[in-house]
N, C-alpha and C positions, 0 to 999 in steps of 0.2 A: 205703801202709803206715802204721800207727799204733802207736807204742810207748808203753805205759803201764807204768811201772816196769820190771820185767824181762820183761814180756810183749810180744812182737812180734806184732801182728795183721796178717793178710794184706791187709786193706784198711781204710779209715777209716769204714765204714758199720756202724752199731750199731742193733740192735733195742732199742727202748725197753722199760723195765719197765712192764707194764700190768696193774694189778690186775684180776682176774677174767677175764683173757684170756691172759696169758703163761704158760700151763701147759705141761708137756712135749709134749703133742700139737701144740700150735700152734708151739712152738719147733722141733720136728722138721720141720714143714712149711716154716718159714722157713729152716732150716738147709740144706735142699737147694739153696737159691739162693746159698749161700756168702757171707753177710755177714761182716764182720770179727769181730763179737762179738754174742752173744745175751745179753740181760738177762732174768732171771726176775722174776716178779711179787714185790712186796715182802712181807716176812714180819715179824711183830712180835717184837721182842726179848723182851718180857714173855711172850708165848705160848711161845717157846722155853724160857725160864727155867722156866715152870710145866709144861713137857713136854706141850704140846698135841700129840696124835697127828696131827691134821689139819695143823698147822704143820710138824711133823717130816717128814710126807710131802712137803711143798712144797719142802724143801731137798735132796731127793735129786738127785744129779748123775749124769747118764749120760755116758759117754765120747763118745757120738754127738752131744752138744750142745756139747762144748768147742771153743773157749774160751767159758766161761760166767761172767757176772757175777751174783752173788746180792745182792739189795738188802734191807737191814734198816732198820727204823725203830723209834724209841723216843726217850725223853728222859732216861734214866738212863745215865750213862757206864759204870757198872759192868756193867749188864745188856747194854748195846750191845757192850762188849768181849767179854763172855761169848758173846753171840750170834755175833759175828764168828768166834770160835774154833770154835764148833760148825759153822758154815757152811763155814769153811775145811777143817775135818776131813772134811766130806762131799765135798770136791774142787772147790769153787768156785775159779776162777782169779782172780777179783777180788771184793772186798767193796765194795759201793756203799752209801753212807749217804744215806737219803732225808731231804732237808730242803726238799722242794718239794710234797709231797702237799697239795692244798687242801681235802680233804673235811672237813666239820665234825667228824665223830666222831674224826678223827685230830688235828686242830689243837686241839680242845677239851681234849685231854690234854697239850698243850704239845709235840706231835710234828709231824713233817712241816714244813709251811710256817711253823708257829708258831715254830720255832727261828730263823727269820730275824729275829724280834723279840727274840731273846736270844742275841746273838753270843758273849758269854763262855761260855755253856753249849754253844753249837754248837762252839766251839773245843775245849772240854774233851772233848766226845764224839769229835771227830775225833782228837784226841791219844790218847785211851784206846783207840780202835779200832785206829789205826795201830800203836800199841805192842804190841798183843796178837796180831798175826798176821804171818806172813812174806810173804803174798801182797799185791799192790798194793791200796791203799784209794783209792776215788774218792768224790766227793760230788756229788750232784745237787740243784740248788736253782733257785729262780726269781729274778726281778729284785728282789723285795722283797714286802712285804705289799700295798702299793698304790703309786700313782704318787708319793705324798708320802714314801714310805719305801723308796727304792731302795738296796739294800745289796750287790748282786751283786759289784762289784769288791772291796769290803772283805771279804766272806765268802770270795771266791776267794783273797785273800791270806792270810786266816786258815787256810784249808784247806791251802795250800801250806806255811805256816810250821809247821803242826802235823802234817805227815807225809803229806798226801794226794798221790797220784801223778798225779792228773788231776781235773778238775772238768767237770761238764756243766751248762750253763745252759739252762733252758727260758725263753725270752725273753718271758715274760708275768709279771704280778704274780699274787699269790695271789687277789686280788679279781677278776681276769679269768677265773679258772678256765681254760676252753679257748676263750674267746670273743675276738673282736677280733684284730688283727694282732700277730704276734710282732715285737718290737722288736729286729731283728738288730743294730742299731748298738750295743746293749749287749753283745752277744757280742764285738764288736770291742774294746770298752773292757775287758772282762774279759781278753781275749787279751793286751792291752797291759799288764795289771796283774800278770801272773804268768809264770813261766818254764815251768811244767808244762803238759802238753797241755790244751787246752780243746775240748770237744765241744759243738757247737751243736744246739739242739733247738727246734722250733716252725716250723710251716708248710713243712716239707720234704715235699711231696706229689708230687714227680716227680724223675727223675734230673737234669733241668735245674735244679730248685730246689736240689738238693744241691750242684751245682757253683757256683751263684750264691752260696749261703751261704758256701762256702769262699773264693770270690774276693772277696766283699764284706767279710767279717769277719776273714779270716786264720785261722779256727779249724782245728783239726787233724783233726777228725772230725765227722760228722753223725749225729744220732740220729733214727730214724724210728719213729713210734708209730702214731697213729690212721690215717694214710694207708695203712698196711699191712693194715688190716682188710679182708678180701675181696680183697686184692692182695698176698699174701706175696711174689710174684715181684718186687715193687717194689725190695726191698733188693738183689736180684741185679742188676737193671737199673741201679740207682744205683752199685753197686760197679763194674760193667763200664764205665759211662760215666766214672767218676772215674779209673779206672786205665788204660783204653785209649782213651778218647775216642769209643768206638763205643756207639750206643744200641740195645740189643737190642729187638726188637719184643715186644708183649704175646703171651702164649701164645695158641694157637688156642683156640676154644671147646671143642673136644674135650679139649685138655690141661687147660683150666680145670676141666672136669667131672672129669677124672681126679684133679686135686688135691683137689677137694671130696670125692670118694669115699675117697681115701686119708686125708684128715683125719677123716672120719667113722669109718672103721675104727680109726684110732689112738685117737680119743676114746673109743670103746666099749671098746677093749682096756684103756685107762687107767682109765676111770671106771665101767665096767660098762654094760650095755645101756641100761637105763632112764635112768640119770643122764647117760650119755654122749650119748644122743639129745637130752635136754633142754638140755645144755650146747652142743650144736651148733646149736640153733635160732637163736641170735644170729649165729653165723657164716654160716648160710644167708642171713640178711638182708643181710649184708655182701657175700658172694660174688655174690649175684644182684641186687644193687641196680641198677636201671635196665634189667634184662633183661626182655623181653616176657613177661608172665604171671607175674612174680615175686610179685605180691601174692596171687594165687590159690594159688601154690605155698606161700607161708608159712602160709596158712590151713590147707592140707591137712597140711603138715608138723607143725603144732602139734597135730593130732589123732592123730598116729601115735606109737606107743610101742614098736614092735618093729622090729628091724633089717631083716629081709627085706622087709617092706612099704615101709620107707623107701627102701631101695636100689631097689626096683622103681619107686617114684614118681619118683625122681631119673632113672632110665633112661628112663622115659616122657617126662619133661620134656625131657631131652636130645634124644630123638627128635623131639619137637614142634619143637625149635629146629634140626632138620636134622643132628644128630649121629648117625651110624649106630652101631648096637650094637657093631660090630667095632672102632670107634674108642675104645670104652670098655674094651677088654681090660685087665684088671687084673693080668695075669700077673706083672708085675714088682713088685707091691706087695700082692697080695691076702692074703698070709700075714703077719700082724703079731702072731700069738700069741706071748706071752712076751716081747715087746720091752720091757716096763716092769718085768720081774721083777728 
């Protein structure tokens, strides 16, 4: 169990907020494996302020995804507080403040990881957001800008002092982006620095790694991001391993294909046929990584723009791998119409 403010989570496994990935269809797929918490992809406080229709669509919360954390980013305390109120009004269970995004277009505006270089402003943002909403507020950040400017323990203390109910540390610097080893020893230092829950992030790519992180750092929860791409069941495996000590096996190949087909139908229902198929192309690459014939499959998938042809291609590919058509019976999930209305 993981307790964040007034919210009691079933287990300490959290889906990371991933830009361009963590949309409602992906979250629905992960949710069926019962992680403790889902995190939506980050949204811009400024875009919400200026009433961007695309951004407003991103903050819709479905009861099927709860408990759900919605992440906001920005550098203006007033706009961040306003964004938090809008997101909370949509039904988010947690408001997470992004202080770790490393991409240049974000940090060039003084947002994301750039806030680790301006701790007074970071503290002001946390204080403004926490004071503006009744739901718990969390903060996600990195070790610091680079190895010479590690600020994670200090930022964690500032977060706690200014009203955050928990913090998440991605144990890499901004300059590392997603390369190199995550320095778990800093998660332990942050844990010793604050009384609020600490969630560790970085290099959790198996249930065993999730347990090692908790054992080695004392953190209260683990966040899984890139390792779940193509393996959404990983979060369920980690949750089971942490709560029961038992390690569930990987799904059968037939079950993995059923997950892919369900994800495809959800994506098309959410985004429309053409856009949904295009958005699924990256997921196909992750789902079928290392599977025989996957390179040729990706080539063919990229040339298909209608759902019936794509479904037929996937069924043929499954058959080539020894999955019988009867094993792909979609009776329990083939109807997804209206699920995002």
